[in-house]
ROPAZA-346185 format. One record per residue (C-alpha): residue in three letters; x, y, z. Coordinates in steps of 0.001 Angstrom, whole numbers, plus 500000, padded with zeros to 6 digits. Layout:
// residues N
ALAXYZ ...
***
This chain:
// residues 437
MET604168192402127695 MET603329195470129356 MET599582195027128861 LEU600159192138131469 GLN600473192998135150 HIS604144192768136315 GLY604962189260137781 SER601442187699136092 THR601545184733133624 GLN598813184039131580 LEU598101180543129691 LEU596914180348126195 CYS595940177071124413 LEU595090177130120679 THR594746174072118549 ALA598403173290116640 SER597265173354112950 SER594660175980112506 GLY595496178319115367 VAL591694178116116984 PRO591713179514120342 LEU590916176939123049 PHE590794178745126169 THR593155181523128058 ARG593738181252131853 GLY595665183740134322 ALA596461187153134114 SER592594189440134918 LYS593530191342131760 GLN593787189025128650 LEU595501189732125529 PRO594075190974122915 PHE592828188582120390 SER595469190166117753 VAL598411189676120175 ILE597068185880120438 GLY596896185628116842 SER600927186962116092 LEU601955185075118784 ASN600530181525116643 GLY601656183324113826 VAL605698183989114285 HIS605814180143115566 MET604029179178112447 PHE606125181285110284 GLY609273179535112232 GLY608118175951111401 GLY607612176805107993 GLN611146178183107586 GLY612675174674109662 VAL613232176706113034 GLU611414175721116068 LEU610763178896118274 SER610516177355121611 CYS611544180835123724 CYS611692184855123439 GLU612344187522125458 THR610648191081125472 GLU612186194481125639 GLY610310194993129125 GLY611598191751130644 GLY608675189589129669 ARG609142186269128563 VAL606887184274126188 VAL607609180186125797 TRP605888178091123260 ARG605133174502123102 VAL603586171953120812 PHE602118168737122213 GLN601254165722120386 ASP601183167724116773 SER597864168618118474 VAL597638171138120909 MET599983174486121248 LEU600334175891124698 ILE602109179033125252 ALA602776180995128320 VAL603414184452128641 SER604720185899131527 ALA605130190119132229 GLY608457189043134437 GLY609224190139137698 GLN610212186629139442 GLY613794187050139783 GLY616114187387142767 ALA618161185539144880 GLY621034185993142406 CYS619316184205139518 SER619008185771136088 SER615497186622136105 SER615249185564132451 LYS616655181951133287 VAL614116181696136252 GLU611101182361134110 GLU612406180008131370 VAL612485177028133871 ARG609379178161135335 LEU607054178372132307 GLN608259175315130344 ARG607728173355133516 LEU604036175184133490 LEU603389173784130201 GLU604433170463130822 ASN601952170510134040 VAL599430171911132119 TRP599415169426129220 SER599566166735131612 CYS596624168122133276 MET594598167853130217 VAL595530164640129531 LEU594882163462133198 VAL591347164783133104 LEU589919164090129681 GLY592328161582128154 GLN594840161830125015 ASP592802160816122503 GLU590485163414122835 LEU593105166083122868 THR594839164569119719 ASP591510163358117884 VAL589686166754117435 ARG586933166131115678 ASN584618169225117523 VAL586562172140118456 GLU583580174004119769 ARG582911170486122093 LEU586522170322123162 LYS586311173735124266 ARG583647173136126762 ASP585324169716127898 LEU588178171991128578 ARG586507173949131397 SER586942170821133932 CYS590477171274133867 PHE590384174900135121 THR590471174321138603 LEU593451172285138472 ILE595222174711135895 ASP594641177894138002 GLN595698175873140911 LEU599238175443138926 LEU598906179315137450 GLU598449181029140844 GLU600630178227143009 ARG597802179018146032 GLN599467176892148484 GLU602943178165150167 GLY604778174850150398 ILE603531172892147560 LEU606731172590145465 GLY605889169626143577 HIS604881171215140275 LEU608547172289140120 THR610469169808141248 HIS608443166925140338 CYS608838165328143520 ALA605724164453145403 ASP605457166847148370 SER605628165047151437 LEU604728164882155051 LEU606098162794157720 PRO603626161456160133 PRO604884160736163853 ASN603342157218163505 PRO604107156170159824 ALA603923152409160163 LEU600182152401161431 LEU599307154800158420 GLN601269152595156252 GLU599335149232157188 ALA595984151238156854 VAL596795152503153631 ASP597980149141152269 GLY594555147226153674 PHE592179149883152680 ALA593541149281149166 GLU593635145632149149 ALA590060145457150205 ALA588933148315147937 GLU590482145681145067 SER593477148109143819 GLU596985148365144306 PHE597203152420144306 GLY596221154061147651 CYS597571157379148826 LEU596624159071151968 VAL597262163071151987 VAL597347165337154563 HIS597304169166154443 GLY597483168206150508 ARG601118166540150808 VAL601221162635150714 ALA601471160993154059 ALA601319157761153216 ALA601061155117150068 THR601318151778148865 GLU604383150782147146 LYS602622150675143681 TRP601518154017144026 TRP605277155328144286 ARG606078153388141267 LEU603925156039138884 ALA605560158449136964 PRO606532161095139522 GLN604753164010137602 GLU601935161599137784 VAL602020161554141442 VAL602322165240142003 LEU599268166194139397 LEU597217163502141506 SER598129164913144828 ALA597122168403143222 LEU593763166767142150 MET593024165600145658 ARG593705169282147079 SER591418170775144235 LEU588538167998145175 SER589339168342149339 ALA588933172004148739 SER585659171412146784 GLY583782170361150282 SER582565167206149053 ALA583185164068151630 SER583766161680148838 CYS583605161254145042 ASP584161159055142289 TYR586230160520139345 PRO587803159362136152 VAL591379159928135750 PHE593714159198132975 LEU597502158569133491 PRO599338161124131366 LYS602556158447131542 GLY601355154720132086 SER597673154893131021 PRO596852157968128703 THR594107156546126868 VAL592669154153129181 ALA590413155940132294 HIS590572154882136265 ARG588453155466138605 LEU589766157740141463 LEU587974157525144854 ARG588488160053147285 PHE587322159953150785 GLN587836162805153469 LEU588590161344156820 LEU588800164695159046 PRO589172167960157561 GLY592724168246156214 ALA592966164372155575 ASP591667162383152819 VAL592547159109151352 CYS592157157667147567 VAL592413154749145422 LEU592842154316142086 CYS590685151353140850 GLY588593149515138198 PRO584709148903137817 THR584348147580141845 PRO583883148672144806 SER580941150911143983 LEU581719154531145865 HIS578462153482148458 ARG580214150175148954 ALA583712151554149697 GLN582197154607152090 SER579996152575153986 GLU581937149458154361 LEU585424150083153643 VAL586312153900155414 GLY584746153129158630 SER586468149852159503 PHE589833151035158525 TRP589967154554159412 THR587873154928162426 PRO590512153175164643 LEU592986155533163362 VAL591558158748164208 GLU593835159788167102 THR596925159217164871 LEU595368160997161814 ARG594887163906164615 ASP598866163463165627 CYS599369163734161892 LEU597571166854161392 ALA598969168547164403 ILE602541168445162553 GLY600694171235160385 GLU603063172786157870 ARG606390171839159455 CYS605586168741157845 LEU608148166430160237 PRO607590164927163370 GLY608439166392166656 SER611078163910167046 VAL613133166181164453 SER615519168560165959 MET616519171558163881 ARG619109174090164673 PRO617589177370165279 ASP619228179511162621 VAL617556177262159815 LEU615030179837157786 ALA613842177192155334 VAL614748173655153934 LEU613908171596150933 LEU614983168203151197 ILE614703165721148219 ASN614909162129148409 ARG616309161186144694 GLU615307157528144812 ALA611844158150145721 ARG610833161301143836 ARG609814162558147399 SER610402166095149031 VAL609863167894152237 SER609752171228152765 PHE609411174128155397 VAL609890177621156482 ARG610250178705160072 THR611013181921162029 PRO614244181655164049 THR613250182338167373 ASN616876183880168251 HIS617202186742166003 LEU618409189929167438 PRO616704193071166756 SER620344194627165652 GLU620580192122162918 PRO619417192260159163 PRO615759192115158982 LEU615043188468157921 PRO612648187848154752 SER609114187172155175 LYS607337183779155229 ALA605929184062151719 ARG609216185457150414 CYS611488182435151929 TRP608992180287149919 GLU609724181997146633 LEU613341182335147498 LEU613486178784148264 LYS612149178027144427 LEU615047180319143031 PHE617726178573144737 TYR616163175127143823 ILE616216176415140090 PHE619540178121140557 SER621209175053141915 THR619499172944139039 THR620530174914136054 ARG623543174917137016 TYR625106172428139314 PHE623005169378140273 ALA621237167059138202 GLN617252166925137859 GLU616678163401138093 GLU613705163201135572 THR615833164797132913 LEU618396161905133145 SER615741159037131798 VAL613617161434128786 SER614951161378125351 PRO617256163845124138 GLU615009165499122204 GLU612761166302125020 ARG615598167528127164 ALA616741169762124663 GLN612753171165124054 ARG613266171942127883 GLY616494173571127531 HIS616634173559131168 HIS620923173034131347 GLU623337175698130552 ASP626785175655129008 PHE627825176566132298 VAL627502173073133771 LEU629537171899130740 GLY632566173580131929 PHE632743171119134957 SER634920167840134660 HIS633024166458137621 GLN629321166820139114 PRO629293169213141852 LEU628258168354144871 GLN627521171039147010 CYS627047174691146095 TYR625968178472148283 LEU624775181714147488 VAL625234184846149795 THR622697187612148688 GLU621295190935150336 GLU618400188664151713 CYS619860185342153121 LYS622154182809152714 SER621592179799150636 TYR623298176376150625 GLY622987173232148358 LEU624153169635148732 GLN623616166815146812 THR624247163320148100 PRO623578159973146163 GLN620362159563148158 HIS619379163381148491 GLN619365166912147659 LEU619158169342150111 PHE618383173363149813 LEU618941175615152663 LEU618507178996153670 THR619900180787156571 PRO619942184271157947 LEU622663186710156858 SER624298186384160287 VAL625007182805159931 PRO629212182917159083 THR629274181948155152 PHE632045179188156623 ALA629558177590158967 LEU626801176972156158 ARG628390173601155242 THR628452172245158582 LEU624967173547159140 ALA623490171562155970 THR625135168562156588 GLN623981168513160463 THR620481169475158923 LEU620198166267156410 SER621390164051159311 ASP618840164855161345 ILE616198164521159333 VAL617246161496158073 ALA618247159796161166 ALA614619160830163255 THR612695159482160096 GLY614354157412157767 PHE613390159789154757 
***
């Protein structure tokens, strides 16, 4: 796909039955209509021959992934490649990334429009207009604008662990109850800082997409909003109201509720009474910043980046830092942006070869086959691998899996390989001991 810029991705959406284009997003230079028609045509030809075409690779290293949802909408992701590294097969990385992208985009469309409008298409032109309301969310998924937001890949809620969790938890629970809701959430720096028990019972992908929607609404600059949403797994055909309020710049609270209360009543009577007493607590939470961990967590100086997943809660914390003890004579460290990229690549490397992705354990065999994430490689093991490591020209990476957690760690090349296991185990222990995560 030489027509696309190296490293870029274009998303195509068409009707599954007739191949009518609904929208394209992504790369600045769009694919010609003839190419879009060919991509749809080859998929239809395969279907007519009893073959399902899900993915292919081009001579130039590009990747094309097809997926049909509800026999109604076809999504095609076209990548120009250039996402490799970290010892991973570039094509494998791209396939996993693009398959996950298509799943998330479909769920975004359901979240905003509801499943009925997407599966019972009576007026294509009207659907095209309605789909525009999804573009901000879809673009956020395509561009991965905010460093450190990995939920679109892991389907775990990106979280921030506040220094005073009990106070914030009590406020979220009380605020949600006063708003006649069991679903409430506090988002700080785009990450979940506290949420009600029922919020965590939502499907992991719903929690991730609602967090993305909160980031999008917060970026719009509005102080509050009343937004209808459908839950892709739990309520794809009946809308709920998402009431969102900005408490401080970078801190927002929301609830999912029914017809009451009104936005005005919630803002005038509830927000102030529950959150004004906690302004300093919120400021302490905001002060954590991108580290996502309270100051009580001590971190070894030779840790470059961490992604820690709580497997049971489907939550994650992640951060990148610059070691203070790095000597000029040692190999140069990857940039902050590259560390985030390497962390994602190592996560894909580990979960496609060694560790289980939790959500794949609960999906149907048909859907698992469509995703095609797991390789024959892992079938060669007679046991479930618990640890893995990777040494590349840029850094060293170590992953470990316990019944409760998955930890993915990057270190400088100067760290001895034999010390990686101790470093990873100590990092996991330090975070869990200090936060209970």
